[in-house]
N, C-alpha and C positions, 0 to 999 in steps of 0.2 A: 481694441481690435481694429478700428478705423485707422488709427495712427500707424499701426503695424503694416496694414495694407498699403498705405501711402508710402511708407519707407521702402517696401518691397518694390512698388511700381517705380519709385525714384531710382532705386538701384538698377532695375532693369533698363530704364531709360538711359542712365549714365553708361551702362554696359554697351547698349546699342550704339550710342554716340561714339564710344571708344572704338568699337569694331569698325564703324564707318570711317573714322579718322585713320585707323590703321590701314584699311583698304585703300583710301585716297592716297596716303603717303606711299604705299607699296606700288600702286599704279603709276604714280608720278616718277618714283625712283627707277622702276624697271623700264618704263618707256624712255626715260632720259638716257639710260644705258644704250638703248637702241639708237636714239637720235644723236648721241655723242660718240658712238662707236666710229673708229677710224679704219680705213682700208688702204692697203698698199697696192697700187696699180702700176702696171708697166707703162712707161711713157711711150707714146706713139707719135712720131713726127707726121704732121699733115702740112701739105703745101697748098695754101689757098691762092688761087689765081687772082689776077687783078684786071683782066680784060673785060670789056663790057658784055661780050657774049656769055662768058662764064657767070658773071654777076646776074644777068637776066635769067639764065637757066637756074642759078641758085635760088632766085626769087620764086620761080615756078616750083622747084623742088620743096622749098620751105613752106609755101602755101599749100601744096599738095599734101604735105605731111602734118599740117596743122600747127606749125610754129606760130603763125600770126593769129591763130584762133585763141591761144592762151596769152601770147605776149602783145597782142594788139596789131591792128592792120599796119601801123607804121612803126611797130616795135616799141611802142611807148609803155608797155606793161599793162597788166590787167589784174584786178582783184578777183581771184577765183573763189574765195570763200571768206566771209567775215561773220562768223557765227561763234558765239562764245563756247558752245558745246563742241563743235567740230574743230574750230580754230580759225585763225586768220592766215590765209595763204595768198601771197601776191607773186605772180609771175613778173620778174623784173623788167625794167626798161632796157631792151636790148641795145638801143641806140647809144646808151651810156655804158652798160655793163660789159659789152664785148671789148671795150677799150681797156678794161682792167686785166685782161687775160691774153696770153700768147695763144697762137693757133694750137699748140700742143696741149695747153691747159683746157682750151675749148673742146678738144677731142675727148679729154678725160671727163669733162662735164656732160657733154652730149651723148657720147657713145658708151661711156663706162659708168656714168651716174655719180661721179666722185668729184667733190670740190678740191681745189689745191691744198686745203688744210686736211684732206683725207676723209672728211665726213661725207656721208651719202646725201644726195639730193632727195627731196621728198615731193611727190606728185609728178615730177618730170618723167616723161615716157621713154626713159633711156633703154628700157627693155626692147621697145620697138626700134629705136635708133641704133641699137648695138650691132645690127646687121648691115648698116649703111657702108657702102664702099668708100674708100679713101677719096675717089674722084667726086662722088656725090656730096660727101661731107665737106670737102674742100670748097666746092661751089656754094654750098649753103653758108659756110663761114664767110666766104667772099661777099655774098649778098648782105649778111648781117653787118659786116664791116663797112659796107657802102651806105648804110642808113645814116641820114643826117642826124646829128645829135639834137635831141629835143627833150623837153621836160616830161616827166612821167612818173610812174610808180617804182619805188625802190623795192628790192627784194625784202620780203617779210614772211617769216614762217614762225607762227606761234600756235602750237598744237593744243587744242582744248581737251577737256576730260573725256568726251566721247571719242575724239580722235586718238587719244592715248590708249583708251580701252581697246579700240579697234586695232591698234598696232600690236598689242599683246595677244589679241585673239586672232591675229593674222588676217583680219578683214581688210586692213590697209598694209601696204608693203613699201619698203624703201626702194629707191631707184636701183640700188645695188642688188637687192633681192630679185627685182624684175629682170635685170641683166643676166643674173645667174640662171634664172628659170628659162629665159629665152635661149641662152647658149646651150642649155642642157637638151634642148629640142632641135638644135641645129642639124643633127644627123638625120632627122626624120624628113628633111626637106631636100629637094633635088640639089645636086652639087654643080659647080661650074662645068660646062660642057654638056649637061643634060638639056634636051630641047625645052624642058619646062623650067629651067633655072630662072629665066628672066621673070616669068609670071610669079614664081615662088618668092623671088626677091621683092617684088612689088607687094605681094601679100604680106610678107614678113615686116616690111618697113612702112606700110600704109594702113593695113587692116587690123593688125593684132592689138592695137590700143583698145578697140571695142570688142573684137571677136575672139580675143584670147591668143596666147602664143601658140596654141595648138590648132587655132582656127575653128574650134568646136563650139564657139559661142559663149555668151554670158549666161550663167546658171539662172539669172533673174529673168531671162527671156527677152531683154531689150535688143540684143544682137544675136541672131541665130547662128547655128553651125553653117559655115560657108559652103557646105555641100549643096545648099539650096540654089547656089548659082548655076548648077548643072541643069536646072529646070528652065533656064533662060537661054534661048537662042542668042547668038552673038549680037544680032541687031537690037534685041530687046535689052540685053545686058548693057550695050553701049548707050542706049536711050536712058536707062536707069542711072548710069554714071554721069551722063551729061545734064539730065533734067531733074533727077531725083524721083521720077515717076516710075513706080513699080508696075508689074503686069496689071492690066485693066485700068491703068491711069491712077492707081492708088498712091496716096501719100503715106509714107512710113514714118513712124514715131521719131526716129533719130536719123535714119539713113537719108531721107529726102533732103534735109537741110545740109547734112554733111556732104552729100553728093554735089549739090549746087555750089556750096562754098569752097569745096576742096577738090573733089574727084572730077569735076568738070575740066580740070587742068591736065588730066591724063591725055597723052597723045593717042592717036588711033592705034598705033603699034602696041603701046602699053596696055590699052584696053583688050586688044586681041590676045596678047601674051598672058594677061591676068586671067581672062576667061578660059583660055586653053588649059592653064594650070588647074584652075578650080574645077573644071569639068573632069580632068584626068584624076584629080584627087578624089572626087566623088565616086569614080569608078573603081 
């Protein structure tokens, strides 16, 4: 009787192990299909200026939009994740990697989220960058090309088991998927010629990384619906952008550090335009 029970338990254990192995293989295989999928994109010519004023403005635009937050203050590259469950994700050394691509290829990488081999980028916020104008993108590229070559981190993307599961569950998305989502909402924003176009443009290309492409916030609660901006008079809103201090002098979980490191580079006109749009949106 005891031997029979042992045999039954052994069979159950073997069956469970087999099921786990099948699931692991299936998750790996299906996630690889996503990671290896290729996309055909339309080539778009970009002219990157070379004058010093354009390069200086490109640096402001790049830092405002968080490029140096992921790629390092000097473009040296940063390790964003090094966790066997999630994976190892390294934002590459821009001072070296930009030399590998033409301006047209950089447009595909930055604004369309697609590498020259047709595969999608992963983690890159191309959804936010997809609305960048040719002029702004050209100046950002000019700044990147001006960076002195230095040693740093090479690109590395190795997705772990939890990351692969997240891909299949749509908790994580590829850059191409983000671009498609952002473009699907383009018609909901003011178009060129509208008094609120400039503010909407800034919101789409600066704020959506945290607040979502519809600006309705993060379901987890870290980044609120940006209708909250309507509760700030322009002076208080400008103070938040410049210092990271919310109403009552409060420090916010994410916004305060982002404002000091990035949004403090907004011009006065940009802050006014962004505030005007967010107030109009709330109404």
